[in-house]
C-alpha positions as CSV (number, residue, x, y, z in Angstrom):
1,M,-3.5,25.4,23.4
2,N,-2.3,23.6,26.5
3,S,-5.0,20.9,26.2
4,L,-3.7,20.1,22.7
5,N,-0.1,19.7,24.0
6,E,-1.5,17.4,26.7
7,F,-3.5,15.4,24.2
8,F,-0.6,14.8,21.8
9,N,2.0,14.4,24.5
10,T,3.9,11.0,24.4
11,D,5.5,9.5,27.4
12,W,8.5,7.8,25.7
13,E,9.8,6.2,28.8
14,A,6.4,4.4,29.5
15,M,6.3,2.8,26.1
16,T,6.6,-1.0,26.1
17,R,8.3,-3.3,23.6
18,A,4.9,-3.8,21.9
19,D,4.5,-0.1,21.6
20,W,7.9,0.3,20.0
21,T,7.3,-2.6,17.6
22,G,4.0,-1.2,16.5
23,L,5.6,2.3,16.0
24,V,8.5,0.8,13.9
25,I,6.1,-1.3,11.8
26,V,3.9,1.7,11.1
27,L,6.9,3.9,10.1
28,V,8.4,1.2,7.9
29,L,5.0,0.5,6.1
30,S,4.4,4.2,5.7
31,A,7.9,4.6,4.1
32,L,7.3,1.6,1.8
33,M,3.9,3.0,0.8
34,V,5.4,6.5,-0.1
35,G,8.2,4.8,-2.0
36,L,5.7,2.7,-3.9
37,Y,3.6,5.8,-4.8
38,V,6.7,7.6,-6.0
39,W,7.8,4.6,-8.1
40,V,4.4,4.0,-9.7
41,F,3.6,7.7,-10.4
42,K,7.1,8.5,-11.7
43,P,6.7,9.7,-15.3
44,G,9.6,7.6,-16.5
45,N,7.7,4.4,-15.5
46,R,4.6,5.2,-17.4
47,D,5.5,2.9,-20.3
48,K,6.0,0.0,-18.0
49,F,2.5,0.3,-16.5
50,E,0.7,1.4,-19.7
51,Q,0.5,-2.2,-20.9
52,Y,-1.6,-3.1,-17.8
53,R,-4.1,-0.3,-18.3
54,D,-6.9,-2.4,-19.6
55,F,-6.2,-5.7,-18.0
56,V,-9.7,-6.0,-16.6
57,N,-11.3,-5.5,-20.0
58,D,-9.0,-7.8,-21.9
59,D,-11.0,-9.9,-24.3
60,K,-8.5,-12.7,-24.5
61,D,-9.5,-14.0,-21.1
62,M,-13.2,-14.0,-22.0
63,D,-12.7,-16.3,-25.0
64,R,-10.9,-19.1,-23.0
65,E,-12.5,-22.5,-22.5
66,V,-14.1,-23.2,-19.2
67,G,-12.0,-25.8,-17.4
68,H,-12.7,-28.1,-14.5
69,G,-14.1,-26.3,-11.5
70,Q,-14.4,-23.0,-13.3
71,T,-17.6,-21.2,-14.2
72,R,-18.2,-18.7,-16.9
């Protein structure tokens, strides 16, 4: 058990500005990701996202004309 404490021990005083910046960025991005998951999977938002369910299989985009620089 002591080896686990040594392995996960953090010397807060030895952390540099880059270490603190990285820690803050990871925490902010993690909080944003959790917030996004909660927003997307909230049952009240289902109708908002239901219209995008089959956007990959939409036939309207397949019938368009091929323009300059585009391939079919």
